[in-house]
LONUGU-546144 format. One record per residue: residue in one letter; chain; x, y, z of N, C-alpha, C in turn. Coordinates in steps of 0.1 Angstrom, whole numbers, plus 5000, padded with zeros to 4 digits. Layout:
BEGIN
<"A", "A", <X, Y, Z>, <X, Y, Z>, <X, Y, Z>>
...
! end
This chain:
BEGIN
<"M", "A", <5960, 2264, 1280>, <5958, 2278, 1275>, <5953, 2287, 1285>>
<"T", "A", <5954, 2300, 1283>, <5950, 2309, 1292>, <5936, 2315, 1288>>
<"N", "A", <5930, 2323, 1298>, <5917, 2329, 1295>, <5918, 2340, 1284>>
<"A", "A", <5907, 2343, 1278>, <5907, 2353, 1268>, <5911, 2367, 1274>>
<"G", "A", <5919, 2374, 1267>, <5923, 2387, 1272>, <5936, 2387, 1280>>
<"Q", "A", <5941, 2375, 1284>, <5953, 2373, 1291>, <5965, 2372, 1282>>
<"L", "A", <5976, 2378, 1286>, <5988, 2377, 1278>, <5994, 2363, 1278>>
<"K", "A", <5999, 2358, 1267>, <6005, 2345, 1267>, <6019, 2346, 1260>>
<"G", "A", <6029, 2339, 1264>, <6041, 2339, 1258>, <6052, 2331, 1265>>
<"I", "A", <6063, 2330, 1258>, <6074, 2322, 1264>, <6084, 2333, 1268>>
<"I", "A", <6088, 2333, 1280>, <6098, 2342, 1285>, <6109, 2334, 1291>>
<"F", "A", <6121, 2337, 1287>, <6133, 2330, 1292>, <6137, 2339, 1304>>
<"Y", "A", <6138, 2332, 1316>, <6141, 2340, 1328>, <6155, 2346, 1327>>
<"N", "A", <6156, 2358, 1333>, <6169, 2364, 1334>, <6169, 2372, 1347>>
<"K", "A", <6179, 2379, 1350>, <6180, 2387, 1363>, <6169, 2398, 1363>>
<"Y", "A", <6164, 2403, 1352>, <6155, 2413, 1352>, <6140, 2408, 1354>>
<"S", "A", <6137, 2397, 1348>, <6123, 2392, 1349>, <6121, 2385, 1363>>
<"E", "A", <6132, 2382, 1370>, <6130, 2376, 1383>, <6128, 2386, 1394>>
<"D", "A", <6131, 2398, 1391>, <6129, 2409, 1401>, <6114, 2413, 1403>>
<"P", "A", <6108, 2411, 1414>, <6094, 2414, 1416>, <6090, 2428, 1414>>
<"E", "A", <6100, 2437, 1415>, <6097, 2451, 1413>, <6095, 2454, 1398>>
<"T", "A", <6102, 2447, 1389>, <6101, 2449, 1375>, <6094, 2438, 1367>>
<"A", "A", <6091, 2427, 1373>, <6084, 2416, 1366>, <6070, 2420, 1362>>
<"M", "A", <6067, 2416, 1349>, <6053, 2419, 1344>, <6044, 2407, 1349>>
<"D", "A", <6031, 2410, 1349>, <6022, 2400, 1353>, <6018, 2393, 1340>>
<"V", "A", <6026, 2383, 1336>, <6023, 2376, 1324>, <6025, 2361, 1327>>
<"F", "A", <6019, 2353, 1318>, <6021, 2338, 1319>, <6035, 2335, 1314>>
<"K", "A", <6043, 2328, 1322>, <6057, 2325, 1319>, <6059, 2310, 1318>>
<"M", "A", <6067, 2306, 1308>, <6071, 2292, 1307>, <6085, 2292, 1301>>
<"L", "A", <6091, 2281, 1303>, <6104, 2278, 1296>, <6101, 2267, 1286>>
<"A", "A", <6104, 2270, 1273>, <6100, 2260, 1263>, <6110, 2260, 1251>>
<"D", "A", <6110, 2250, 1243>, <6118, 2249, 1231>, <6113, 2258, 1220>>
<"G", "A", <6120, 2268, 1216>, <6115, 2277, 1205>, <6114, 2271, 1192>>
<"Q", "A", <6119, 2258, 1190>, <6117, 2251, 1178>, <6105, 2242, 1178>>
<"R", "A", <6099, 2241, 1189>, <6086, 2233, 1191>, <6077, 2241, 1201>>
<"V", "A", <6072, 2252, 1197>, <6065, 2261, 1206>, <6052, 2254, 1210>>
<"P", "A", <6049, 2253, 1223>, <6037, 2246, 1228>, <6024, 2254, 1228>>
<"F", "A", <6021, 2260, 1217>, <6009, 2267, 1215>, <6002, 2262, 1202>>
<"E", "A", <5989, 2264, 1202>, <5982, 2260, 1190>, <5985, 2270, 1178>>
<"D", "A", <5981, 2267, 1166>, <5983, 2275, 1155>, <5975, 2288, 1156>>
<"C", "A", <5980, 2299, 1151>, <5973, 2312, 1150>, <5967, 2317, 1163>>
<"V", "A", <5975, 2318, 1174>, <5969, 2323, 1186>, <5974, 2337, 1191>>
<"F", "A", <5984, 2343, 1185>, <5990, 2355, 1189>, <5987, 2366, 1179>>
<"D", "A", <5984, 2378, 1184>, <5983, 2390, 1176>, <5997, 2397, 1174>>
<"Y", "A", <6006, 2395, 1184>, <6020, 2401, 1183>, <6029, 2390, 1188>>
<"V", "A", <6040, 2389, 1181>, <6051, 2379, 1185>, <6064, 2386, 1183>>
<"T", "A", <6072, 2385, 1194>, <6086, 2390, 1193>, <6096, 2379, 1195>>
<"C", "A", <6107, 2381, 1188>, <6118, 2372, 1190>, <6131, 2380, 1190>>
<"L", "A", <6136, 2383, 1202>, <6146, 2393, 1204>, <6160, 2386, 1206>>
<"G", "A", <6166, 2382, 1195>, <6179, 2377, 1195>, <6181, 2363, 1200>>
<"S", "A", <6173, 2354, 1194>, <6174, 2340, 1198>, <6175, 2330, 1186>>
<"I", "A", <6168, 2334, 1175>, <6168, 2324, 1163>, <6182, 2320, 1159>>
<"E", "A", <6191, 2330, 1159>, <6205, 2327, 1154>, <6212, 2317, 1163>>
<"H", "A", <6206, 2313, 1174>, <6212, 2303, 1183>, <6206, 2289, 1182>>
<"Y", "A", <6195, 2288, 1175>, <6188, 2276, 1173>, <6196, 2266, 1165>>
<"L", "A", <6195, 2253, 1168>, <6201, 2243, 1159>, <6195, 2244, 1145>>
<"D", "A", <6182, 2246, 1144>, <6176, 2248, 1131>, <6168, 2261, 1131>>
<"P", "A", <6175, 2272, 1127>, <6168, 2285, 1127>, <6156, 2286, 1118>>
<"E", "A", <6156, 2279, 1107>, <6144, 2279, 1098>, <6132, 2273, 1105>>
<"L", "A", <6134, 2262, 1113>, <6123, 2256, 1120>, <6118, 2266, 1131>>
<"G", "A", <6127, 2273, 1137>, <6123, 2283, 1147>, <6115, 2294, 1140>>
<"M", "A", <6119, 2298, 1128>, <6111, 2309, 1121>, <6097, 2304, 1118>>
<"R", "A", <6096, 2292, 1113>, <6083, 2286, 1109>, <6074, 2285, 1122>>
<"E", "A", <6080, 2282, 1133>, <6072, 2281, 1146>, <6067, 2294, 1150>>
<"I", "A", <6075, 2305, 1149>, <6071, 2318, 1152>, <6060, 2322, 1143>>
<"C", "A", <6061, 2320, 1130>, <6051, 2323, 1121>, <6038, 2315, 1123>>
<"R", "A", <6039, 2303, 1127>, <6028, 2294, 1129>, <6019, 2299, 1140>>
<"V", "A", <6025, 2304, 1151>, <6016, 2307, 1162>, <6010, 2321, 1161>>
<"G", "A", <6014, 2329, 1151>, <6008, 2342, 1148>, <5995, 2341, 1141>>
<"K", "A", <5985, 2349, 1145>, <5973, 2349, 1138>, <5975, 2355, 1124>>
<"S", "A", <5965, 2354, 1115>, <5965, 2361, 1102>, <5964, 2376, 1106>>
<"G", "A", <5973, 2384, 1100>, <5974, 2398, 1104>, <5982, 2401, 1116>>
<"A", "A", <5988, 2391, 1122>, <5997, 2393, 1134>, <6009, 2401, 1130>>
<"K", "A", <6015, 2409, 1139>, <6027, 2416, 1137>, <6038, 2409, 1144>>
<"F", "A", <6050, 2408, 1138>, <6061, 2401, 1143>, <6073, 2411, 1144>>
<"C", "A", <6080, 2411, 1155>, <6093, 2418, 1156>, <6104, 2408, 1159>>
<"I", "A", <6113, 2407, 1150>, <6124, 2397, 1150>, <6137, 2404, 1149>>
<"I", "A", <6146, 2402, 1159>, <6159, 2408, 1159>, <6170, 2398, 1156>>
<"L", "A", <6178, 2401, 1145>, <6188, 2392, 1141>, <6202, 2399, 1139>>
<"P", "A", <6213, 2392, 1141>, <6226, 2398, 1140>, <6231, 2399, 1125>>
<"N", "A", <6239, 2410, 1123>, <6245, 2413, 1110>, <6259, 2407, 1109>>
<"S", "A", <6262, 2399, 1099>, <6276, 2395, 1097>, <6285, 2405, 1091>>
<"L", "A", <6279, 2416, 1085>, <6286, 2427, 1079>, <6285, 2440, 1087>>
<"S", "A", <6285, 2439, 1100>, <6283, 2451, 1108>, <6296, 2460, 1107>>
<"L", "A", <6294, 2473, 1110>, <6305, 2482, 1110>, <6315, 2478, 1121>>
<"D", "A", <6310, 2472, 1132>, <6319, 2467, 1142>, <6329, 2457, 1137>>
<"V", "A", <6324, 2448, 1128>, <6333, 2438, 1122>, <6344, 2445, 1113>>
<"F", "A", <6339, 2454, 1105>, <6349, 2461, 1096>, <6359, 2469, 1103>>
<"I", "A", <6355, 2476, 1114>, <6365, 2483, 1122>, <6375, 2474, 1129>>
<"S", "A", <6370, 2463, 1134>, <6379, 2453, 1140>, <6389, 2447, 1130>>
<"V", "A", <6384, 2444, 1118>, <6394, 2439, 1108>, <6404, 2450, 1104>>
<"L", "A", <6399, 2462, 1103>, <6408, 2473, 1099>, <6418, 2476, 1110>>
<"M", "A", <6414, 2475, 1123>, <6424, 2478, 1134>, <6433, 2466, 1138>>
<"T", "A", <6427, 2454, 1137>, <6435, 2442, 1142>, <6438, 2432, 1131>>
<"G", "A", <6432, 2433, 1120>, <6434, 2423, 1109>, <6425, 2410, 1111>>
<"K", "A", <6417, 2410, 1121>, <6408, 2398, 1123>, <6394, 2402, 1128>>
<"Q", "A", <6385, 2393, 1127>, <6371, 2396, 1131>, <6371, 2395, 1146>>
<"P", "A", <6362, 2403, 1153>, <6360, 2402, 1167>, <6356, 2389, 1171>>
<"K", "A", <6360, 2384, 1182>, <6357, 2371, 1187>, <6349, 2372, 1200>>
<"E", "A", <6337, 2366, 1200>, <6328, 2365, 1212>, <6327, 2351, 1216>>
<"D", "A", <6334, 2347, 1226>, <6334, 2333, 1230>, <6323, 2328, 1238>>
<"F", "A", <6314, 2336, 1242>, <6303, 2332, 1252>, <6291, 2325, 1245>>
<"Q", "A", <6291, 2325, 1231>, <6279, 2319, 1224>, <6284, 2305, 1219>>
<"I", "A", <6276, 2295, 1222>, <6280, 2282, 1217>, <6276, 2281, 1202>>
<"I", "A", <6264, 2285, 1199>, <6260, 2286, 1185>, <6255, 2300, 1182>>
<"E", "A", <6261, 2306, 1172>, <6256, 2319, 1167>, <6258, 2321, 1153>>
<"R", "A", <6247, 2322, 1145>, <6248, 2324, 1131>, <6245, 2339, 1128>>
<"T", "A", <6253, 2344, 1119>, <6250, 2358, 1115>, <6249, 2358, 1100>>
<"A", "A", <6242, 2368, 1095>, <6240, 2369, 1080>, <6238, 2384, 1077>>
<"A", "A", <6240, 2387, 1064>, <6237, 2401, 1059>, <6222, 2403, 1058>>
<"K", "A", <6218, 2415, 1057>, <6203, 2419, 1057>, <6196, 2411, 1046>>
<"A", "A", <6201, 2410, 1034>, <6195, 2403, 1023>, <6193, 2388, 1025>>
<"E", "A", <6203, 2383, 1032>, <6203, 2368, 1035>, <6192, 2365, 1046>>
<"W", "A", <6191, 2374, 1056>, <6180, 2372, 1066>, <6166, 2374, 1060>>
<"I", "A", <6165, 2384, 1051>, <6152, 2387, 1044>, <6148, 2375, 1036>>
<"E", "A", <6158, 2369, 1029>, <6155, 2357, 1021>, <6150, 2345, 1030>>
<"L", "A", <6157, 2343, 1041>, <6152, 2332, 1051>, <6139, 2335, 1057>>
<"L", "A", <6136, 2348, 1061>, <6123, 2351, 1067>, <6112, 2349, 1056>>
<"K", "A", <6114, 2353, 1044>, <6104, 2352, 1034>, <6102, 2337, 1031>>
<"K", "A", <6112, 2329, 1030>, <6112, 2315, 1027>, <6103, 2308, 1038>>
<"N", "A", <6103, 2313, 1050>, <6097, 2306, 1061>, <6084, 2313, 1066>>
<"G", "A", <6077, 2320, 1057>, <6064, 2325, 1059>, <6062, 2339, 1062>>
<"F", "A", <6072, 2348, 1062>, <6070, 2361, 1066>, <6070, 2371, 1054>>
<"K", "A", <6063, 2382, 1056>, <6063, 2393, 1047>, <6070, 2405, 1054>>
<"I", "A", <6081, 2410, 1049>, <6088, 2421, 1056>, <6081, 2434, 1053>>
<"K", "A", <6078, 2441, 1064>, <6071, 2454, 1063>, <6082, 2465, 1065>>
<"A", "A", <6092, 2463, 1074>, <6102, 2473, 1076>, <6114, 2466, 1082>>
<"V", "A", <6126, 2473, 1080>, <6138, 2468, 1086>, <6145, 2480, 1092>>
<"Y", "A", <6149, 2479, 1105>, <6156, 2490, 1111>, <6170, 2484, 1116>>
<"G", "A", <6179, 2493, 1118>, <6192, 2490, 1123>, <6193, 2492, 1138>>
<"S", "A", <6200, 2484, 1145>, <6202, 2486, 1159>, <6217, 2484, 1163>>
<"N", "A", <6222, 2493, 1171>, <6236, 2493, 1175>, <6236, 2495, 1190>>
<"L", "A", <6246, 2490, 1197>, <6248, 2491, 1211>, <6249, 2506, 1215>>
<"W", "A", <6242, 2509, 1226>, <6245, 2523, 1232>, <6258, 2522, 1239>>
<"P", "A", <6266, 2532, 1238>, <6279, 2532, 1245>, <6277, 2532, 1260>>
<"E", "A", <6286, 2525, 1267>, <6285, 2526, 1282>, <6298, 2532, 1286>>
<"L", "A", <6297, 2543, 1294>, <6308, 2550, 1299>, <6314, 2544, 1312>>
<"F", "A", <6305, 2539, 1320>, <6309, 2534, 1333>, <6307, 2519, 1335>>
<"Q", "A", <6315, 2512, 1342>, <6314, 2498, 1345>, <6301, 2496, 1353>>
<"E", "A", <6294, 2486, 1351>, <6281, 2483, 1357>, <6282, 2484, 1372>>
<"G", "A", <6273, 2493, 1378>, <6272, 2494, 1393>, <6283, 2502, 1399>>
<"T", "A", <6292, 2509, 1391>, <6303, 2516, 1396>, <6304, 2530, 1389>>
<"L", "A", <6312, 2538, 1394>, <6316, 2551, 1387>, <6329, 2550, 1381>>
<"K", "A", <6334, 2537, 1380>, <6347, 2535, 1373>, <6345, 2536, 1358>>
<"M", "A", <6353, 2544, 1351>, <6351, 2546, 1337>, <6357, 2534, 1329>>
<"K", "A", <6349, 2531, 1318>, <6354, 2522, 1308>, <6363, 2529, 1299>>
<"S", "A", <6367, 2523, 1288>, <6376, 2529, 1278>, <6369, 2540, 1271>>
<"L", "A", <6375, 2552, 1271>, <6370, 2563, 1264>, <6370, 2561, 1249>>
<"G", "A", <6380, 2554, 1244>, <6381, 2551, 1230>, <6369, 2543, 1225>>
<"K", "A", <6366, 2532, 1232>, <6355, 2524, 1229>, <6342, 2531, 1230>>
<"Y", "A", <6341, 2540, 1240>, <6329, 2548, 1242>, <6326, 2556, 1230>>
<"F", "A", <6336, 2564, 1226>, <6334, 2573, 1214>, <6332, 2565, 1201>>
<"K", "A", <6339, 2554, 1200>, <6336, 2545, 1188>, <6322, 2541, 1187>>
<"R", "A", <6317, 2536, 1198>, <6303, 2531, 1198>, <6293, 2542, 1197>>
<"L", "A", <6296, 2554, 1202>, <6287, 2566, 1201>, <6286, 2570, 1186>>
<"L", "A", <6298, 2570, 1179>, <6298, 2574, 1165>, <6290, 2563, 1157>>
<"I", "A", <6293, 2550, 1160>, <6285, 2540, 1153>, <6270, 2541, 1155>>
<"K", "A", <6266, 2543, 1167>, <6252, 2544, 1171>, <6245, 2556, 1163>>
<"K", "A", <6252, 2567, 1162>, <6246, 2579, 1156>, <6247, 2579, 1140>>
<"L", "A", <6258, 2573, 1135>, <6261, 2575, 1120>, <6259, 2563, 1112>>
<"C", "A", <6258, 2551, 1117>, <6258, 2539, 1110>, <6246, 2537, 1101>>
<"P", "A", <6248, 2534, 1088>, <6236, 2530, 1080>, <6230, 2517, 1084>>
<"V", "A", <6218, 2514, 1080>, <6211, 2502, 1084>, <6219, 2489, 1079>>
<"N", "A", <6224, 2489, 1067>, <6231, 2477, 1062>, <6243, 2474, 1070>>
<"L", "A", <6249, 2483, 1077>, <6261, 2481, 1085>, <6258, 2480, 1100>>
<"S", "A", <6246, 2480, 1104>, <6242, 2479, 1118>, <6246, 2466, 1125>>
<"R", "A", <6248, 2466, 1138>, <6251, 2454, 1145>, <6240, 2443, 1144>>
<"E", "A", <6228, 2448, 1145>, <6216, 2439, 1145>, <6205, 2445, 1136>>
<"F", "A", <6197, 2437, 1131>, <6185, 2442, 1123>, <6173, 2439, 1131>>
<"V", "A", <6163, 2449, 1130>, <6150, 2447, 1136>, <6140, 2446, 1125>>
<"F", "A", <6135, 2434, 1123>, <6126, 2431, 1112>, <6111, 2432, 1118>>
<"I", "A", <6103, 2440, 1111>, <6089, 2441, 1114>, <6082, 2434, 1103>>
<"C", "A", <6075, 2423, 1106>, <6069, 2414, 1096>, <6054, 2411, 1099>>
<"T", "A", <6048, 2406, 1089>, <6035, 2400, 1090>, <6036, 2386, 1083>>
<"K", "A", <6025, 2378, 1084>, <6025, 2365, 1077>, <6023, 2367, 1063>>
<"K", "A", <6029, 2359, 1054>, <6026, 2359, 1040>, <6012, 2354, 1039>>
<"E", "A", <6004, 2360, 1030>, <5991, 2355, 1027>, <5992, 2344, 1016>>
<"H", "A", <5986, 2333, 1019>, <5987, 2322, 1010>, <5977, 2324, 0999>>
<"V", "A", <5981, 2322, 0986>, <5972, 2323, 0975>, <5968, 2310, 0969>>
! end
């Protein structure tokens, strides 16, 4: 464990956290999110930004996240929507759902289904927000333009999409109080 006042957490390394210019001064480790190597009730704030849906056992991961939060802790959990406007537009335009081949395991669910799972695994939902991709006009690192059609589609979705049709949900939670 770390000293009092020091940040603790599990950070999965990526190209941004490896950069000394942008890296935060935090304790870093690579660990299994379904068996978090921390004692019970140690964190005031816990974030899980798009990983539970990739766990072999998402409910175990949810219980682990809840377990390490103190009583009164705040949780921010991002989960994908199976009924996003992107899916409906793809079905409308192509007759099939969009296919993203880069994920080995990815579960999606509607807002009510995620809420039910979060509640079942120890969370009290305080707020739910929608999140959609910001449109990208240029290819990364260049001034070469991407598809204008895709740009305007994403811009409209970003600005006009209701929460229930968002690409992802941002759940702000606390622990359920046991009675």
